[in-house]
N, C-alpha and C positions, 0 to 999 in steps of 0.2 A: 439489575440493570445499569450498564456503564453510561456514563454522560456521552453524548455524541452530537456531531453537526452534519446534517444533511445538505449535500450540494451536489447538483448534476446540472452542468449548463448544456449539455447535448441536446439539440432536437432531433428526436427520432421521427423518420419517415417510414412507416412500415405499410405494406401491402401490395397488392397486385398493381403493376405500372406506374409506382411512384417516381421512376427515373424521368417521367415526364417533366417534372418540376427541376430538374437537375440543373439546368443551363441557367434558370431564373436565379436559382440559390447561389450559383457560383459567381454570377454577374454582381452580386452583392458586395463582393470582396475585391473583384478587379478582373481585369482581361489577361493578365498573364499567368498563365497555369502551369505548374509542374505536375505532369501525370506519371504516377508511380504504380507499377503493377508487377505481376510475376513473369512467367514465360510465355507459352502460347496459348494457353486456355482460353483467355478472353478474346483473343483474335479469332480462335477456331469455333467457339460457340456465338460468335455475332455480337457480342456485348461490347468489344471495342468500337464497332461501327456506330452502336446506339450512343455511346459516350461521345464520340467525335460529331455525330449531329447535333447533339445537345450544346457541345462546346463552339461548333462552327456557327450555330444560330445565334450566339451572342457576340460573334466576331473575336473569339478567343485566341490569343497567341500561345500556342502549346509546346512546352518542351517535356520531353519524354525520358524517362529512367525505367528500364525493364530488367527482368531476371531476377527480382528477389526471389531467394531459396525459402523452402518451407520452413527450415531451421534458419532464420535471418541472421546475417553477419553484419558487423560493424563498418566493415570495408565498403560494402553496398551503400549503406547510409551516409557515409563521407563522400563517396562519388556523386550520389545524387544531390547531397547538399551542396557541392560545388557547382553543380548545374544550376540549383536554384540560385545561389548566391551571385554567379556570374551574370543571370539575365534578371536578376532582381525580381523574382516572381510574386505575385501578390497572392497566391493562395495555392494549397496544395491538394491534389485529387486523388486519393489513394483507392484504387480497384481491386479488391481481392479478399483474400482471408485474413487470419491474425498477423500472419508474417508481414504481409504487405503493410497492414495498417501499423502495426507496432515499429516498423522500419520508418513509416511516414510521420509518426509522432516525434521521432528523435530527429529525423530531417527537420521538422519544423522548429525545433529549439537550436539546431546545429546551425542552420542557415545563418542567424544573427551574430554567432560568436565567433566564427572564421577560424575554429579550432577542431582538432579531432574529435568527434562525438564520445568517445570512449572516457573522456575526461569526466563526463556526467555520471557515468558508472562508477567510476572510481572516485566519486565526491570531490573532484579538484575544480569543479565547475558549478555555479547555480545559473539555472536559466532565468533571464529577466524578461525576456518576451519570447513570442512565437509566431511563425507565419500561419495564418488560418488554415485549418484542415478540415476538408470535407471527405467523408467516406462512402464508397459504396461495397457493401458486404456481399461476398459471394460464397461463404463458408459458414455456417452456424457451429460456433465452438467456442471461442475464447471470450467473447463479451466485451473484447477491446473496442467495439465501435461506440460504447457508451461508458467508458470508464477513463481513468488517468494513468493508465499503467502500459509498460511496454518492455519486451525481454528481447535480449541480442546476446549472440555469440561473439567471442573474440578467440579464433583459434591461435593467434600468436601468442596471447598470454594464458590460454588453456581455461576461458572463464565463460560462463553463461550466466548472466545477471539480470535481475529486473531493475527497472527505474520507475519512479512516479512523480508526478508534478501534476498542480491543476493545471498548468499551461498546455498538459497533454490531451485533455479532453477535447476530442472532435467538436467543430461548431455544428455541424449537420451531418447525420448518417442516414443513408438509404438502404432500407432492408426490404427487397422484393424477393420474396420466397421462390419465385420463378427462377432466380438467378442461382439457386441452389440444386436445381433439379438434375444437373448434369454432373454434380460432385459425384466422384465413384464409391462404390460401396464401402471400401476402407476408410476412407476419409470422412464419410458420413458417419461411420461408427466411432472412429476416434472424437467427432465433434459431440456426439451425444456422451461419451464417456468425459470429456473433458467439462462439460457444463455440470456433470455430476460432482466432479472432483472440485469444482469452484465452490458448489455448495457446502461439501465436506468441509473445505478448508475454513469456510466461513463459521460453521458449526462447532468446529473443535477448537475455535480461537477463544479469545477471553472475553468473557460475559455470558455466563451461564443462566443469568435470569432475564435474557433478552426471549422470552418466551413467543412473542410475535413473530419475531425474526427467524427463531426456531420452525415455527408453522410456515414461514415464508419457504425456508429449506426444504422442509417435507413435502411441500406442494409441488415444488419445481422437480424434486427427485420422483416423485410419483408420476408427474407428466413424462420425463424421461423413460421411467420403467413401462408406462403403459403405451406410450406413443413411440418410442425408439423401435421396440422390435418389429411393431407394424410398419414402420417406415422403412426398416431392413427388407422387408417383404414386398414392399411397393414404392419403389425409390422414386418414381415420377409423380407421386400422389401431392398435389399441391397444398392440401389441407393439413396433411402431416408434415410436411416440410414447415409450414407456417407455424405449427405447434413447437416444433423443436428449435425453430429460429428464434421465436418468442422466449421460449425457456431459457435458451442458451444467453440472450441478452440481459434477461432478469437476473441470472445466476450470479453476474459479476458486474452488476451497475450500482451496487453500494446497497441495495434494499436488505439484503441479508446480513448486513454488517451494523444495522441499526441497534444501537443498545450493546454494542460491543467496542472495545477498543482496539481489536486486532484480529485477524484470521491468523491460523497457526503457520501455514505455507511450508511445513517441512516437507511435505510429499514432493511439492513442486521444485523445492531446492534439489531434492534426490533425483527426480526425474530430469531436471536440466542436465545432469552429469551423463545420463544414458543418451541423450540428444546429443551433447557435446562429444562424446567419445564414439558413438556407433551410428549417429544421425538418424536414432529412433524418433518418428514422428511424435510430437509433443504429446497427444493424447494417448496414444500407445505407452509412452512411458509412465503415464499416470496410472493406467490399468495395472501396470506391472508393479508400480511401487504402492498404490494405495492398501490391497489386501496384506501386503507384507507389513506395513505400517501399521495398519490396524492390529495384526498378529503380535507385532513388537508391543504394542499399547495396550493390549488387552486388559491386564489388570489395572494399569493406571487409569484407564478411562472406560471400565466396564459402565458406569453408570450412565455415561453419556451414549456409549453405543447400545444400550439396552432402550433408552428412550428414543433413539433414532431407529431402531429395529421395530419397536412397538409401534411406532407412527408410520413407517414405511412399508413394513412387510408383515407386520401383525405377530411378532413373535420378540421376546425378551432374551432368547438363548444366545449369548454373545457369539460363540463360534459358528452358529447356523447363521447368525446376521453377517458375519464376515464371509462365510460360504456363499450366502445370497449374493452379494455384492461381487465377488468373484465370479459366480455363475453367470450374474447379469453380464458382466464385460465379456466373457466368453461366448454366451449367446450372440451378442452383437459382431464376434468375430475378432475381438481384441486380443492381444497377448496378455497373459498373465505370468509369465515367467520370462526372463532375459533370453532364455534360448530358442523362446518361439518368436522373438522380433529381431534376433540378431544371427546372421548366417555364419560369420567368422568365430574363431575361438575366442572365449571370453576370458579375461585374466581378472580374477577377483582383487587381486593385490593393485591392479592398475586402477581398478574403479576406487578402491580405498584410496589410493594416493591421490587422485583428482578430487575425490570428495574433501579430503584434508585440504587439498590446494585451493578449493573455493570456498572453504569454511562453512560446508553444508550445515546449515542451521534452521531451526524453527522460532516463530515469535513467541511461542507459548509452552510447547512440550518438547524441552530441550533435548538436543541429541548429543550423545558423547561418542568418542571414537569407538568404543565398545560396541555402541548401538549401530554405528556404520557397519562393522563386521557383521554383526547379527543379521541386519536386514539385507545385506548383500548375499548371504547364506540363505535367507528365505528367498530372495528374488530368483536365484539361480534354477 
């Protein structure tokens, strides 16, 4: 087991009607609030009014930035940061899924520097401080509500990259499973797949003797296998929504990484290319890439795949284990080939070019350009 440091400063408020404490929590940081959200969903489902009531009750001065995209872009971050900077906001309130919260994280460190936020991703800037961030999660998927990472796209440079800093942890995150009941079927499925992918990225990382963390991974994946399909057949079931929401948070809040020095993250790196080129939803990109990646790595990682399969599916047959993961994703309604997710013509050479441009890589199981070609062929 590798040495590790455990740190997670986010206070998590989980359960029915936890938003009743939102205004009191915001008030600890100040009255000037930058409210960041997506398009129209929080207005149409009534959540916007609930949020406003909480903010009005503390006499908050609210500035808004809406329209964050499902594959978030740095241009929105810069525009929102300018509003926050101009009005000297005390706190950022992000209401939405991973795209909104990831954007808000970078907004929080961009406001103090008065420079384009992409400089963080290019490692030209290091954040020294951040505007406090409070989140209200509406989509169980990424785990961003309780970690220090964010992912953004920059279409001008043809990049989609991740960034991490201890300053990006939300101060408080509110998770009421009721808020996910209106999430449509496809994005519910993508969220379930996303949490499984996060567990696998940790599991295939560096630190194979982290046996307890392995068991965390197995347990979270089994939650998804048991309750994911049940939720897909009963989308308004609160208890099932709660189980998946909790599992998604635990999948990427650090607990699966204890005893490891890194996750692998090669699959996410490849999936980002599909999102960048074809606007494939993040979770859907991972269900395309993961079975292909496992097939690419089946010889090198046979021992880890067998251990995973034994504890999750009750089999040590490597090919069957890969097929079972692919079948699970398909059962949820997620794509497992690029052709199932993209309506336009797909050019393998273009995918390869952008993979090279983005220097698609993994932390542990390195990928060569020959591997790029092979995995593209499998994904098609």
